[in-house]
C-alpha positions in Angstrom: 30.8 -26.9 0.9 27.6 -25.0 1.4 27.8 -21.6 3.0 25.9 -21.3 6.3 22.5 -19.7 6.2 22.4 -16.3 7.8 19.1 -15.6 9.5 18.0 -12.0 9.8 18.1 -10.1 13.0 14.9 -8.6 14.2 14.5 -5.4 16.2 11.6 -3.6 17.9 10.8 0.1 17.8 9.9 2.1 20.8 6.2 2.6 21.4 4.7 5.6 19.7 1.1 7.1 19.3 -1.0 4.9 17.0 -1.6 6.7 13.7 -4.9 4.9 13.1 -6.7 4.5 16.4 -6.9 7.3 19.0 -5.6 6.6 22.5 -3.5 3.6 21.5 0.2 3.2 20.9 2.0 1.2 18.2 5.2 -0.8 18.0 6.8 -2.5 15.1 9.2 -5.4 14.7 11.5 -5.0 11.7 14.6 -6.3 10.0 16.9 -5.0 7.3 16.6 -6.1 3.7 20.1 -6.3 2.2 22.5 -8.5 0.4 22.0 -10.9 -2.6 19.0 -12.6 -1.1 17.0 -9.5 -0.1 14.3 -10.3 -2.6 13.8 -13.9 -1.3 13.7 -12.6 2.3 11.1 -9.9 1.4 8.9 -12.5 -0.4 9.1 -14.8 2.7 8.3 -12.0 5.1 5.5 -10.7 2.9 3.7 -14.0 3.2 3.7 -13.7 7.0 2.4 -10.1 7.1 5.5 -7.9 6.8 5.6 -4.8 4.6 8.5 -3.0 3.0 9.6 0.5 3.7 12.8 1.3 1.7 15.4 -1.2 2.9 13.4 -2.4 5.9 10.7 -5.0 6.3 8.3 -4.5 9.3 5.0 -5.5 10.8 3.0 -4.3 13.8 4.0 -5.8 17.1 1.7 -3.9 19.5 1.5 -5.2 23.1 -2.2 -4.9 23.6 -3.7 -4.5 20.2 -4.1 -6.7 17.1 -6.3 -4.4 15.0 -3.9 -4.2 12.1 -4.6 -7.2 9.8 -2.7 -8.1 6.6 -5.1 -8.5 3.7 -4.6 -9.6 0.1 -6.9 -9.9 -2.9 -7.1 -13.3 -4.7 -6.4 -11.9 -8.2 -7.5 -14.8 -10.5 -10.9 -15.1 -8.7 -11.6 -11.4 -8.4 -15.0 -10.3 -9.6 -15.6 -6.6 -9.8 -18.8 -5.2 -8.4 -21.1 -3.1 -10.5 -19.5 0.1 -9.1 -16.1 -1.2 -9.9 -17.1 -2.2 -13.4 -18.3 1.4 -13.9 -15.0 2.7 -12.6 -13.0 0.5 -15.0 -15.1 1.8 -17.9 -14.8 5.4 -16.8 -11.1 5.3 -16.5 -10.3 2.9 -19.4 -8.7 5.7 -21.4 -5.8 6.1 -18.9 -2.4 5.1 -20.2 -0.5 3.1 -17.6 3.3 2.8 -17.9 5.8 0.7 -15.9 8.7 2.9 -15.0 11.9 2.0 -13.2 12.0 3.1 -9.5 13.4 6.5 -10.2 11.6 9.6 -8.7 10.6 12.6 -10.9 9.6 16.1 -10.1 6.2 15.5 -11.8 5.5 12.5 -9.4 6.6 14.6 -6.4 4.3 17.5 -7.3 1.4 15.1 -7.7 2.2 13.5 -4.3 2.2 17.0 -2.7 -1.2 17.7 -4.0 -2.5 14.3 -2.9 -1.1 14.7 0.6 -2.4 18.2 1.0 -5.9 17.2 0.1 -6.1 13.7 1.6 -3.6 13.6 4.5 -2.9 17.2 5.5 -1.7 16.3 9.0 0.0 13.1 8.2 3.6 12.1 8.8 4.5 12.5 5.1 3.3 16.1 4.9 6.8 17.4 5.5 8.4 15.2 2.9 10.8 17.0 0.5 12.1 15.8 -2.9 15.0 14.0 -1.3 12.7 12.1 1.1 10.5 11.2 -1.8 13.5 10.0 -3.8 14.5 7.8 -0.9 11.1 6.3 -0.7 11.0 5.4 -4.4 14.7 4.6 -5.1 16.0 2.9 -2.0 14.8 -0.6 -2.8 16.7 -3.8 -2.7 13.9 -5.8 -4.4 12.2 -5.9 -7.7 10.2 -2.7 -7.7 8.8 -0.2 -10.2 6.5 2.8 -10.4 3.3 2.5 -12.4 2.3 5.9 -13.8 -1.3 6.6 -14.9 -1.7 9.4 -17.5 -4.5 10.9 -19.4 -4.3 10.5 -23.2 -1.6 12.7 -24.7 -1.9 14.9 -27.8 0.3 14.4 -30.9 2.3 11.7 -29.3 3.2 13.7 -26.2 2.7 12.2 -22.7 -0.6 13.1 -21.1 -1.0 14.6 -17.7 0.1 12.4 -14.8 -3.0 11.7 -12.6 -1.9 8.7 -10.6 1.1 6.6 -9.6 1.9 3.6 -7.5 5.2 2.3 -6.1 4.9 -1.5 -6.4 7.0 -4.5 -5.5 6.8 -7.7 -7.6 7.0 -10.6 -5.2 7.1 -14.3 -6.0 3.4 -14.8 -5.3 1.9 -11.4 -6.1 2.1 -7.6 -6.4 2.6 -5.6 -3.2 1.2 -2.1 -3.4 3.7 -0.1 -1.3 2.2 3.4 -1.8 -0.2 4.9 -4.3 -1.2 8.5 -4.8 -3.4 10.4 -7.4 -4.9 13.7 -8.4 -7.3 14.5 -5.5 -9.4 17.2 -7.3 -10.7 15.5 -10.3 -14.2 16.6 -10.9 -14.5 14.8 -14.2 -12.7 11.6 -13.3 -13.5 10.0 -9.9 -12.3 6.8 -8.3 -8.7 7.0 -9.3 -7.5 5.2 -6.1 -10.0 2.4 -6.8 -8.9 2.2 -10.4 -5.2 1.8 -9.5 -6.1 -1.2 -7.3 -8.3 -2.7 -10.0 -5.5 -2.3 -12.5 -3.0 -4.1 -10.1 -5.5 -7.0 -9.7 -5.7 -7.3 -13.5 -1.9 -7.1 -13.9 -1.3 -9.8 -11.3 -3.8 -12.1 -12.9 -2.2 -11.6 -16.3 1.2 -12.3 -14.9 0.0 -15.5 -13.2 0.5 -14.1 -9.8 -2.2 -15.2 -7.3 -2.4 -12.2 -5.0 -2.4 -8.4 -4.7 -1.2 -7.4 -1.2 -3.0 -4.3 0.1 -1.2 -3.9 3.4 -3.0 -3.6 6.6 -6.8 -3.4 7.2 -7.6 -1.7 10.5 -11.0 -2.4 11.9 -12.2 0.9 13.4 -10.1 3.1 11.2 -12.2 4.9 8.5 -9.2 5.4 6.3 -8.6 1.7 6.0 -12.1 0.5 5.2 -11.7 0.8 1.4 -9.7 -2.4 1.4 -12.8 -4.6 2.2 -14.4 -3.7 -1.1 -12.3 -6.2 -3.1 -13.5 -9.8 -3.3 -12.4 -12.4 -2.6 -10.2 -11.0 0.1 -8.0 -13.0 2.5 -6.7 -12.0 5.9 -3.7 -13.2 7.9 -4.5 -14.7 11.3 -2.8 -17.0 13.8 -3.7 -20.0 11.6 -2.4 -18.5 8.4 -4.3 -16.8 5.5 -8.1 -17.3 5.5 -10.8 -15.9 3.3 -13.3 -13.4 4.6 -16.6 -15.1 4.9 -19.1 -13.7 2.4 -21.5 -12.4 5.0 -18.7 -10.9 7.1 -17.3 -9.0 4.1 -20.8 -7.9 3.1 -21.3 -6.5 6.6 -18.0 -4.6 6.5 -18.8 -3.1 3.1 -22.2 -2.0 4.3 -20.7 -0.5 7.5 -18.1 1.4 5.5 -20.7 2.8 3.2 -22.8 4.0 6.2 -19.8 5.7 7.8 -18.3 7.8 5.0 -15.1 9.6 6.0 -16.2 12.9 7.4 -13.3 15.0 6.1 -11.7 15.6 9.5 -7.9 15.8 9.6 -6.2 12.5 10.3 -4.3 11.6 13.4 -0.7 12.6 13.3 1.1 10.2 10.9 -2.2 8.7 9.7 -1.5 8.2 6.0 -1.2 4.6 4.7 0.5 1.6 6.2 4.1 1.6 5.3 4.3 5.3 4.6 4.1 7.3 7.7 7.1 8.3 9.8 9.9 7.6 7.3 12.9 5.4 7.6 14.1 7.2 10.8 11.4 5.5 12.9 13.3 2.1 12.6 16.0 2.3 15.2 17.7 -0.7 16.7 16.0 -0.8 20.1 16.4 -4.5 20.9 
């Protein structure tokens, strides 16, 4: 006799100030990821625009706004731009290592430098080592941390300059959160390199996509995601590819409006990272 299928229960958070667009509020729908089928559930929800935060899968459910759009890179068709090719060459000496999802003091110190420089007013700015350990280690799915180090000397590990918490899904790699050394005068574009490396890894693993989370039109911090082609977005009719002219226009607009260095809105870090697990309360 087959056991009955248990469908997940979904809940909705209370409205809160939007971390990306001023003057708007955000709301999320979410469910718990637990039990022996948490991985399969996360895969299924990922294909319809959900993201993972520790043991919760969520997606925006705002009453009057649809600005947050799930995007993913088609890994096996990806073609780097000339700028991206230079980035790959410039950072080709980095040593990347897959590590189990276990936080380290070295990773946390790098995260603190990154947040202090790139997201000084964000919701993660007050994270302590316990919060960071929760973010990395509380995972019910197939996850790992990819560390990026400079070449070592005499067999010793080199300096840690980047890291990414990554989920391996059935159809791709989902980049949960990446961070890197913010003050590298002799090595630029680390954030771009981490994404490029994930695209390469997905292609080599035979996984079709790299999930980048949410692209938010109108948010300067989210425009970097449009630089990777081909790129697909999730709409009412499913996943569709950005038209070439549309993506060209977005890339040009992003280049014309370089981020001006102003502090972000409260909580404005990256999708899936701000606010912590406490924001997911059973309100429904």
